[in-house]
C-alpha positions as CSV (number, residue, x, y, z in Angstrom):
1,X,-45.0,46.3,-43.4
2,X,-42.8,43.7,-45.0
3,X,-39.1,43.8,-45.2
4,X,-37.3,43.9,-48.5
5,X,-36.3,40.5,-49.9
6,X,-32.6,41.2,-49.7
7,X,-32.9,42.0,-46.0
8,X,-34.8,38.8,-45.3
9,X,-32.1,36.8,-47.1
10,X,-29.3,38.5,-45.2
11,X,-31.0,37.8,-41.9
12,X,-31.4,34.2,-42.8
13,X,-27.7,34.0,-43.7
14,X,-26.8,35.6,-40.3
15,X,-29.1,33.3,-38.3
16,X,-27.8,30.2,-40.2
17,X,-24.2,31.2,-39.6
18,X,-24.9,31.8,-35.9
19,X,-26.6,28.4,-35.6
20,X,-23.7,26.7,-37.3
21,X,-21.2,28.5,-35.0
22,X,-23.2,27.4,-31.9
23,X,-23.4,23.8,-33.2
24,X,-19.7,23.8,-33.9
25,X,-19.0,25.0,-30.3
26,X,-21.2,22.4,-28.8
27,X,-19.5,19.7,-30.9
28,X,-16.1,20.9,-29.9
29,X,-17.2,21.1,-26.2
30,X,-18.4,17.5,-26.3
31,X,-15.2,16.3,-28.0
32,X,-13.1,18.0,-25.3
33,X,-15.2,16.5,-22.6
34,X,-14.8,13.0,-24.1
35,X,-11.0,13.6,-24.3
36,X,-10.8,14.6,-20.7
37,X,-13.0,11.7,-19.6
38,X,-10.8,9.2,-21.6
39,X,-7.7,10.7,-20.0
40,X,-9.1,10.4,-16.5
41,X,-10.2,6.8,-17.1
42,X,-6.7,5.9,-18.4
43,X,-5.1,7.3,-15.2
44,X,-7.7,5.6,-13.0
45,X,-7.1,2.3,-14.9
46,X,-3.5,2.3,-13.9
47,X,-4.3,2.6,-10.3
48,X,-7.2,0.1,-10.3
49,X,-4.9,-2.4,-12.0
50,X,-2.5,-2.2,-9.1
51,X,-5.4,-2.4,-6.6
52,X,-6.8,-5.5,-8.3
53,X,-3.3,-7.1,-8.5
54,X,-2.9,-6.7,-4.8
55,X,-6.2,-8.4,-4.1
56,X,-5.4,-11.4,-6.3
57,X,-2.1,-11.9,-4.6
58,X,-3.6,-11.6,-1.1
59,X,-6.6,-13.9,-1.5
60,X,-5.4,-16.5,-4.0
61,X,-3.3,-18.4,-1.4
62,X,-6.4,-18.7,0.9
63,X,-8.5,-20.3,-1.8
64,X,-5.7,-22.5,-3.0
65,X,-5.1,-23.9,0.5
66,X,-8.8,-24.6,0.8
67,X,-9.1,-26.3,-2.6
68,X,-6.0,-28.4,-2.0
69,X,-7.3,-29.3,1.5
70,X,-4.2,-27.9,3.1
71,X,-6.4,-26.3,5.8
72,X,-9.3,-28.0,7.6
73,X,-12.0,-25.5,8.7
74,X,-13.8,-28.0,10.9
75,X,-13.2,-28.0,14.6
76,X,-11.3,-24.7,14.5
77,X,-12.0,-21.3,15.9
78,X,-11.5,-19.4,19.1
79,X,-13.7,-19.6,22.1
80,X,-14.7,-17.1,24.7
81,X,-12.4,-17.6,27.7
82,X,-14.5,-16.6,30.7
83,X,-17.0,-17.8,33.2
84,X,-19.9,-17.4,30.9
85,X,-20.0,-19.2,27.5
86,X,-21.5,-17.0,24.8
87,X,-23.6,-19.2,22.6
88,X,-24.2,-16.5,20.0
89,X,-20.4,-16.0,19.7
90,X,-19.8,-19.7,19.2
91,X,-22.6,-19.9,16.6
92,X,-21.1,-16.9,14.7
93,X,-17.7,-18.6,14.6
94,X,-19.2,-21.8,13.4
95,X,-21.0,-19.8,10.6
96,X,-17.7,-18.3,9.6
97,X,-16.1,-21.7,9.4
98,X,-18.9,-23.0,7.1
99,X,-18.9,-20.0,4.8
100,X,-15.3,-19.0,4.9
101,X,-14.5,-20.4,1.4
102,X,-17.5,-18.4,-0.1
103,X,-16.3,-15.2,1.7
104,X,-12.8,-15.6,0.2
105,X,-14.2,-16.2,-3.3
106,X,-16.6,-13.3,-3.2
107,X,-13.8,-11.0,-2.0
108,X,-11.6,-12.1,-4.8
109,X,-14.3,-11.5,-7.4
110,X,-15.3,-8.2,-5.9
111,X,-11.6,-7.1,-6.1
112,X,-11.5,-7.9,-9.8
113,X,-14.7,-6.2,-10.8
114,X,-13.5,-2.6,-10.5
115,X,-10.9,-3.2,-13.2
116,X,-13.5,-4.7,-15.4
117,X,-15.7,-1.6,-14.9
118,X,-12.9,0.7,-15.8
119,X,-12.1,-1.3,-19.0
120,X,-15.7,-1.2,-20.1
121,X,-15.9,2.5,-19.3
122,X,-12.8,3.2,-21.4
123,X,-14.5,1.4,-24.3
124,X,-17.7,3.3,-23.8
125,X,-15.9,6.7,-23.7
126,X,-14.5,6.1,-27.2
127,X,-18.0,5.5,-28.6
128,X,-20.2,8.7,-28.7
129,X,-23.5,6.9,-28.5
130,X,-22.4,5.2,-25.2
131,X,-20.3,8.1,-23.7
132,X,-23.0,8.8,-21.1
133,X,-22.4,5.3,-19.7
134,X,-18.7,5.8,-18.9
135,X,-19.1,8.3,-16.0
136,X,-21.6,5.9,-14.4
137,X,-19.3,3.0,-14.7
138,X,-16.5,5.1,-13.1
139,X,-18.8,5.8,-10.2
140,X,-19.6,2.1,-9.9
141,X,-15.9,1.4,-9.9
142,X,-15.4,3.7,-6.9
143,X,-18.2,2.0,-5.0
144,X,-16.8,-1.5,-5.8
145,X,-13.4,-0.5,-4.6
146,X,-14.9,0.6,-1.3
147,X,-16.9,-2.7,-1.0
148,X,-13.8,-4.7,-1.7
149,X,-12.2,-2.9,1.2
150,X,-14.9,-4.0,3.5
151,X,-14.9,-7.6,2.3
152,X,-11.2,-7.9,2.7
153,X,-11.5,-6.6,6.3
154,X,-14.2,-9.2,6.9
155,X,-11.9,-11.9,5.4
156,X,-9.1,-10.9,7.7
157,X,-11.4,-11.0,10.7
158,X,-12.6,-14.5,9.6
159,X,-9.0,-15.8,9.5
160,X,-8.5,-14.4,13.0
161,X,-11.7,-16.0,14.3
162,X,-10.7,-19.4,12.8
163,X,-7.2,-19.5,14.3
164,X,-7.0,-17.2,17.3
165,X,-7.6,-18.4,20.8
166,X,-9.8,-15.5,22.0
167,X,-12.7,-15.0,19.6
168,X,-14.3,-12.2,21.7
169,X,-11.1,-10.1,21.6
170,X,-10.7,-10.6,17.9
171,X,-14.4,-9.8,17.2
172,X,-14.2,-6.6,19.3
173,X,-11.0,-5.3,17.6
174,X,-12.3,-6.2,14.1
175,X,-15.7,-4.6,14.7
176,X,-14.2,-1.4,16.0
177,X,-11.8,-1.0,13.1
178,X,-14.4,-1.9,10.5
179,X,-16.9,0.5,11.8
180,X,-14.4,3.3,12.1
181,X,-13.0,2.8,8.5
182,X,-16.5,2.4,7.0
183,X,-17.9,5.5,8.8
184,X,-15.1,7.7,7.5
185,X,-15.2,6.5,4.0
186,X,-19.0,6.4,3.7
187,X,-19.1,10.0,4.9
188,X,-16.8,11.2,2.2
189,X,-18.4,9.0,-0.5
190,X,-21.8,10.6,0.4
191,X,-20.3,14.1,0.1
192,X,-19.2,13.3,-3.4
193,X,-16.2,15.6,-3.5
194,X,-14.9,15.6,-7.0
195,X,-11.3,15.1,-7.8
196,X,-9.8,18.5,-8.1
197,X,-7.7,18.7,-11.2
198,X,-4.4,20.5,-11.6
199,X,-3.8,23.9,-13.3
200,X,-2.0,22.4,-16.3
201,X,-1.1,19.1,-17.9
202,X,2.3,19.0,-16.2
203,X,0.9,19.4,-12.7
204,X,-1.9,16.9,-13.5
205,X,0.7,14.3,-14.6
206,X,2.8,14.9,-11.5
207,X,-0.4,14.6,-9.4
208,X,-1.4,11.2,-10.8
209,X,2.2,10.0,-10.7
210,X,2.3,10.6,-6.9
211,X,-0.9,8.8,-6.5
212,X,0.4,5.8,-8.3
213,X,3.6,5.8,-6.2
214,X,1.5,6.0,-3.0
215,X,-0.7,3.2,-4.1
216,X,2.2,1.0,-5.0
217,X,3.7,1.5,-1.5
218,X,0.4,0.9,0.3
219,X,-0.4,-2.2,-1.8
220,X,3.0,-3.7,-1.2
221,X,2.9,-3.2,2.5
222,X,-0.7,-4.5,2.7
223,X,0.2,-7.7,0.8
224,X,3.1,-8.3,3.2
225,X,0.9,-7.8,6.2
226,X,-1.9,-10.1,4.9
227,X,0.7,-12.8,4.1
228,X,1.3,-13.0,7.9
229,X,-2.3,-13.9,8.5
230,X,-2.2,-16.5,5.7
231,X,1.1,-18.1,6.7
232,X,0.0,-18.5,10.3
233,X,-3.4,-19.8,9.2
234,X,-2.0,-22.3,6.7
235,X,0.5,-23.6,9.3
236,X,-2.4,-23.8,11.9
237,X,-0.1,-22.5,14.7
238,X,-2.8,-21.4,17.1
239,X,-5.2,-24.3,16.7
240,X,-2.9,-27.3,17.0
241,X,-1.9,-28.8,20.3
242,X,0.7,-31.1,19.1
243,X,3.4,-29.4,21.3
244,X,2.4,-27.4,24.3
245,X,5.4,-25.2,24.2
246,X,4.9,-24.1,20.7
247,X,1.2,-23.3,21.4
248,X,2.1,-21.3,24.4
249,X,4.7,-19.3,22.6
250,X,2.3,-18.8,19.7
251,X,-0.3,-17.4,22.1
252,X,2.2,-14.9,23.5
253,X,4.0,-13.6,20.5
254,X,2.3,-14.9,17.3
255,X,-1.1,-13.9,18.7
256,X,0.0,-10.3,19.0
257,X,1.7,-10.6,15.5
258,X,-1.7,-11.7,14.0
259,X,-3.5,-8.8,15.6
260,X,-0.9,-6.3,14.4
261,X,-0.9,-7.7,10.9
262,X,-4.7,-7.5,10.7
263,X,-4.8,-3.9,11.9
264,X,-2.0,-2.9,9.5
265,X,-3.6,-4.7,6.6
266,X,-6.9,-3.0,7.4
267,X,-5.4,0.4,7.4
268,X,-3.3,-0.4,4.4
269,X,-6.3,-1.4,2.3
270,X,-8.0,1.7,3.4
271,X,-5.1,3.8,2.1
272,X,-5.2,1.8,-1.1
273,X,-8.8,2.9,-1.5
274,X,-7.9,6.5,-0.9
275,X,-5.1,6.5,-3.4
276,X,-7.1,4.6,-6.0
277,X,-10.2,6.9,-5.8
278,X,-8.8,10.1,-4.4
279,X,-12.2,11.9,-4.4
280,X,-13.1,10.2,-1.1
281,X,-11.1,12.7,1.0
282,X,-10.5,15.9,-1.0
283,X,-8.7,17.3,-4.0
284,X,-5.5,17.6,-1.9
285,X,-4.8,13.9,-1.7
286,X,-1.1,14.4,-2.2
287,X,-0.3,16.1,1.1
288,X,2.8,17.7,2.4
289,X,6.0,15.7,2.5
290,X,6.2,15.9,6.3
291,X,2.7,14.4,6.7
292,X,3.5,11.6,4.2
293,X,6.7,10.7,6.1
294,X,4.7,10.4,9.3
295,X,2.0,8.4,7.5
296,X,4.4,6.0,5.9
297,X,6.3,5.5,9.2
298,X,3.2,4.9,11.3
299,X,1.2,2.7,8.9
300,X,4.0,0.9,7.0
301,X,7.4,0.9,8.8
302,X,6.3,0.3,12.4
303,X,3.9,-2.6,11.7
304,X,6.5,-4.4,9.6
305,X,9.2,-3.9,12.2
306,X,6.8,-5.1,15.0
307,X,5.8,-8.3,13.1
308,X,9.4,-9.1,12.3
309,X,10.5,-8.8,15.9
310,X,7.5,-10.8,17.2
311,X,8.0,-13.7,14.8
312,X,11.8,-13.7,15.3
313,X,11.3,-13.9,19.1
314,X,9.3,-17.1,18.5
315,X,12.0,-18.6,16.3
316,X,15.0,-18.0,18.5
317,X,15.5,-20.0,21.7
318,X,16.0,-18.3,25.1
319,X,19.8,-18.1,24.8
320,X,19.4,-16.3,21.4
321,X,16.7,-13.8,22.3
322,X,19.1,-10.7,22.2
323,X,19.9,-11.6,18.6
324,X,16.5,-10.3,17.6
325,X,18.0,-6.8,17.5
326,X,20.8,-7.7,15.1
327,X,18.6,-6.9,12.0
328,X,18.3,-3.3,13.3
329,X,22.0,-2.8,13.5
330,X,22.7,-1.9,9.8
331,X,19.4,0.1,9.8
332,X,20.6,2.3,12.7
333,X,24.1,2.7,11.1
334,X,22.5,4.0,7.9
335,X,20.2,6.4,9.8
336,X,23.2,7.7,11.9
337,X,25.2,8.4,8.7
338,X,22.2,10.2,7.2
339,X,21.9,12.3,10.3
340,X,25.6,13.2,10.3
341,X,25.5,14.2,6.6
342,X,22.3,16.2,7.0
343,X,23.9,18.2,9.9
344,X,27.0,18.8,7.8
345,X,25.1,20.1,4.8
346,X,23.0,22.3,7.0
347,X,26.1,23.9,8.5
348,X,27.6,24.4,5.0
349,X,24.4,26.2,3.9
350,X,24.4,28.5,7.0
351,X,28.0,29.7,6.3
352,X,27.4,31.3,2.9
353,X,24.2,32.8,4.2
354,X,26.1,34.4,7.1
355,X,28.7,35.8,4.8
356,X,26.1,37.1,2.4
357,X,24.5,39.3,5.1
358,X,27.6,41.5,5.2
359,X,27.6,42.0,1.5
360,X,25.3,44.5,-0.3
361,X,24.9,45.6,-3.8
362,X,25.2,43.8,-7.1
363,X,28.0,41.5,-6.1
364,X,25.9,39.6,-3.6
365,X,23.0,39.6,-6.0
366,X,25.1,38.4,-8.8
367,X,26.7,35.6,-6.8
368,X,23.3,34.3,-5.6
369,X,21.9,34.4,-9.1
370,X,24.9,32.5,-10.5
371,X,24.6,29.9,-7.8
372,X,20.9,29.2,-8.7
373,X,20.7,26.5,-11.3
374,X,17.2,27.5,-12.3
375,X,18.2,31.1,-13.1
376,X,21.2,30.0,-15.2
377,X,19.0,28.0,-17.5
378,X,20.6,24.7,-16.8
379,X,18.4,21.6,-17.2
380,X,17.7,19.8,-13.9
381,X,18.4,16.1,-14.0
382,X,15.5,13.7,-14.0
383,X,14.1,12.8,-10.6
384,X,15.0,9.2,-9.5
385,X,12.2,6.8,-9.3
386,X,11.3,5.3,-5.9
387,X,13.0,2.0,-5.2
388,X,11.1,-1.2,-6.0
389,X,9.5,-3.3,-3.3
390,X,10.2,-6.6,-5.0
391,X,13.3,-7.4,-3.0
392,X,11.5,-6.6,0.3
393,X,8.5,-8.8,-0.7
394,X,10.7,-11.7,-1.6
395,X,12.7,-11.4,1.5
396,X,9.6,-11.1,3.7
397,X,8.1,-14.2,2.0
398,X,11.2,-16.2,2.6
399,X,11.3,-14.9,6.2
400,X,7.8,-16.2,6.8
401,X,8.3,-19.5,4.9
402,X,11.2,-20.4,7.2
403,X,10.2,-18.8,10.5
404,X,6.6,-19.9,10.7
405,X,7.3,-23.7,10.3
406,X,10.1,-23.4,12.7
407,X,7.7,-22.2,15.4
408,X,5.2,-24.9,14.4
409,X,7.6,-27.8,15.0
410,X,9.4,-26.0,17.8
411,X,12.6,-26.9,16.1
412,X,15.7,-24.8,16.0
413,X,18.9,-25.0,13.9
414,X,21.6,-22.5,13.5
415,X,21.3,-22.1,9.7
416,X,17.6,-21.4,9.9
417,X,18.2,-18.9,12.7
418,X,20.8,-17.0,10.6
419,X,18.5,-17.1,7.6
420,X,15.7,-15.6,9.6
421,X,18.0,-12.8,11.0
422,X,19.5,-11.9,7.6
423,X,16.2,-12.0,5.8
424,X,14.7,-9.8,8.6
425,X,17.5,-7.3,8.0
426,X,16.8,-7.4,4.3
427,X,13.2,-6.6,4.9
428,X,13.9,-3.6,7.2
429,X,16.7,-2.2,4.9
430,X,14.5,-2.7,1.8
431,X,11.7,-0.8,3.4
432,X,14.1,2.0,4.5
433,X,15.5,2.1,0.9
434,X,11.9,2.6,-0.4
435,X,11.0,5.3,2.1
436,X,14.2,7.3,1.5
437,X,13.6,7.4,-2.3
438,X,9.8,8.0,-2.0
439,X,10.0,11.8,-2.4
440,X,10.3,13.4,-5.8
441,X,13.3,15.5,-5.1
442,X,15.3,14.0,-2.2
443,X,18.4,15.9,-1.0
444,X,21.8,14.5,-1.8
445,X,22.4,13.2,1.7
446,X,19.1,11.2,1.5
447,X,20.2,9.7,-1.9
448,X,23.5,8.7,-0.5
449,X,21.8,7.1,2.5
450,X,19.4,5.3,0.1
451,X,22.5,3.9,-1.7
452,X,23.9,2.6,1.6
453,X,20.5,1.0,2.4
454,X,20.4,-0.6,-1.0
455,X,23.9,-2.0,-0.6
456,X,23.2,-3.3,2.9
457,X,19.9,-4.9,1.8
458,X,21.6,-6.8,-1.1
459,X,24.4,-7.8,1.2
460,X,21.9,-9.1,3.8
461,X,20.0,-11.1,1.1
462,X,23.4,-12.5,-0.1
463,X,24.2,-13.8,3.4
464,X,20.7,-15.1,3.8
465,X,21.2,-17.0,0.5
466,X,24.4,-18.6,2.0
467,X,22.4,-19.7,5.1
468,X,19.7,-21.1,2.9
469,X,22.3,-23.0,0.9
470,X,23.5,-24.6,4.1
471,X,19.9,-25.5,5.1
472,X,19.4,-27.2,1.7
473,X,22.7,-29.1,2.1
474,X,21.6,-30.4,5.5
475,X,18.2,-31.3,4.2
476,X,19.8,-33.6,1.5
477,X,21.7,-35.6,4.1
């Protein structure tokens, strides 16, 4: 039995219309996926750019010193201090000496490659025929970031092996940290946990903004810690025997400073990896504020303070040793003022709450509603951005540039001692200023303490500039 011709025509029209609808939906779905992919690549590109910039700043001085022959890699390296000489250990240190320049160059190139992958992925995501290549390049970028992390740890271990007096201790610490970091990150890379997006565009923007701020903090602190390794290596503190007193002091204080800076830079570059590619731990990368305070204090503030104290102890003579605590004096004052204001604000908040318990009815409800700025429809002011780390980086670089040569030559002069003390105070206050403004919505007492820290940091760098002026005047005569 055949259908009438008009029914066959209507069925064809319906089927054609349904096919057109399905095709339109598929096209719209592909377009949406490409837009989401381009948005994610754009946000990843910002973080990878900061990651690559930190690698270039950390590794370029090493290669520049080797090219300009400022550092001789022959005849250096630690030795096993014990009854039995380990030939394998000595052979390994000799291998590091011969291939150190190649290791630094490969690490630099590996740190630049993730940004190149992201740039190519961004271009491929805009071209429909090559859109399938973009996700694979993003995955390659994540792997390259992880490999760059391992190579930077190997480079830091190589610097320690070249210039530290106890190669076995250095190799043990480096191996333990490298294996621990690699095991944790490989585990999460193999799990392949995807980056959990936010509920809407506003939350997603805030999520990626927090990631960029965390990455900027970790990158700045890692660069500062790696500079300690480079300055000591370039000055050849622990391998020169020109003055026995300087070598002995370097073995007691600067040897510990080297190990602290290596461990801090290793943990810092691991955090950089986490903030750059957040899929390696979970979707909840931006954790609670309390956890982030502990994390920043443990992995950033404490290592910086320890290195500053250890190097300052080497610069100051025996009669000036107690002056090593002077840079902490303004820091403690700011924290005490913050504690006092926080306690006063807590007491003020408790008084209205206690009065409100005795009130019932619409009066108490109306007063609480009127006091709430969100219910009144008032627009909240923009959240202040975290303080920049540029002042802290410059002060720390000047601190190392003056302090490390002073230990090398075992020389002491009053202007250089004051410059070291004031620049150390600037570093500590600048770090406190950054940590106080790190949260998105800090309380008013924290903002006031951040202003005090900022003023004290700039006053300290002003006094350090006067000391540097005196040093330059003495150098001209």
